[in-house]
N, CA, C and O atoms as a GROMACS GRO file, in nm:
protein
   88
    1UNK      N    1  -1.387   6.823   0.382
    1UNK     CA    2  -1.436   6.903   0.268
    1UNK      C    3  -1.445   6.815   0.142
    1UNK      O    4  -1.501   6.856   0.040
    2UNK      N    5  -1.388   6.695   0.152
    2UNK     CA    6  -1.390   6.606   0.036
    2UNK      C    7  -1.528   6.541   0.022
    2UNK      O    8  -1.572   6.509  -0.088
    3UNK      N    9  -1.597   6.522   0.137
    3UNK     CA   10  -1.730   6.460   0.134
    3UNK      C   11  -1.830   6.549   0.207
    3UNK      O   12  -1.872   6.516   0.318
    4UNK      N   13  -1.868   6.660   0.148
    4UNK     CA   14  -1.962   6.754   0.210
    4UNK      C   15  -2.105   6.699   0.211
    4UNK      O   16  -2.181   6.725   0.304
    5UNK      N   17  -2.141   6.625   0.108
    5UNK     CA   18  -2.276   6.570   0.099
    5UNK      C   19  -2.305   6.476   0.216
    5UNK      O   20  -2.405   6.493   0.286
    6UNK      N   21  -2.219   6.375   0.239
    6UNK     CA   22  -2.241   6.282   0.350
    6UNK      C   23  -2.246   6.356   0.484
    6UNK      O   24  -2.325   6.322   0.571
    7UNK      N   25  -2.161   6.455   0.499
    7UNK     CA   26  -2.157   6.531   0.624
    7UNK      C   27  -2.292   6.596   0.650
    7UNK      O   28  -2.343   6.592   0.762
    8UNK      N   29  -2.347   6.655   0.547
    8UNK     CA   30  -2.478   6.723   0.560
    8UNK      C   31  -2.586   6.623   0.598
    8UNK      O   32  -2.675   6.654   0.677
    9UNK      N   33  -2.578   6.504   0.542
    9UNK     CA   34  -2.680   6.401   0.569
    9UNK      C   35  -2.660   6.344   0.711
    9UNK      O   36  -2.756   6.311   0.781
   10UNK      N   37  -2.532   6.335   0.752
   10UNK     CA   38  -2.503   6.279   0.884
   10UNK      C   39  -2.536   6.380   0.993
   10UNK      O   40  -2.581   6.344   1.102
   11UNK      N   41  -2.513   6.509   0.963
   11UNK     CA   42  -2.538   6.613   1.063
   11UNK      C   43  -2.638   6.716   1.008
   11UNK      O   44  -2.598   6.826   0.970
   12UNK      N   45  -2.767   6.681   1.004
   12UNK     CA   46  -2.871   6.771   0.953
   12UNK      C   47  -2.887   6.896   1.039
   12UNK      O   48  -2.906   7.005   0.985
   13UNK      N   49  -2.880   6.884   1.172
   13UNK     CA   50  -2.894   7.000   1.260
   13UNK      C   51  -2.777   7.097   1.245
   13UNK      O   52  -2.791   7.216   1.272
   14UNK      N   53  -2.663   7.046   1.201
   14UNK     CA   54  -2.544   7.132   1.186
   14UNK      C   55  -2.532   7.181   1.042
   14UNK      O   56  -2.427   7.227   1.000
   15UNK      N   57  -2.642   7.170   0.968
   15UNK     CA   58  -2.640   7.213   0.827
   15UNK      C   59  -2.597   7.359   0.813
   15UNK      O   60  -2.506   7.388   0.736
   16UNK      N   61  -2.660   7.450   0.883
   16UNK     CA   62  -2.626   7.592   0.873
   16UNK      C   63  -2.481   7.618   0.912
   16UNK      O   64  -2.412   7.697   0.847
   17UNK      N   65  -2.434   7.550   1.016
   17UNK     CA   66  -2.295   7.568   1.060
   17UNK      C   67  -2.199   7.521   0.950
   17UNK      O   68  -2.104   7.592   0.916
   18UNK      N   69  -2.225   7.405   0.895
   18UNK     CA   70  -2.139   7.351   0.788
   18UNK      C   71  -2.138   7.446   0.668
   18UNK      O   72  -2.034   7.467   0.606
   19UNK      N   73  -2.253   7.501   0.636
   19UNK     CA   74  -2.262   7.591   0.521
   19UNK      C   75  -2.175   7.713   0.544
   19UNK      O   76  -2.109   7.762   0.451
   20UNK      N   77  -2.174   7.763   0.667
   20UNK     CA   78  -2.091   7.879   0.698
   20UNK      C   79  -1.943   7.844   0.691
   20UNK      O   80  -1.861   7.924   0.645
   21UNK      N   81  -1.910   7.724   0.737
   21UNK     CA   82  -1.770   7.680   0.736
   21UNK      C   83  -1.721   7.665   0.592
   21UNK      O   84  -1.609   7.703   0.558
   22UNK      N   85  -1.810   7.610   0.507
   22UNK     CA   86  -1.770   7.592   0.368
   22UNK      C   87  -1.757   7.727   0.299
   22UNK      O   88  -1.725   7.733   0.181
   0.00000   0.00000   0.00000
């Protein structure tokens, strides 16, 4: 959760999932 931006860039297909988790 400290680096959400890099995560989104590294996992574009999991963008919606990450957004829900956040």
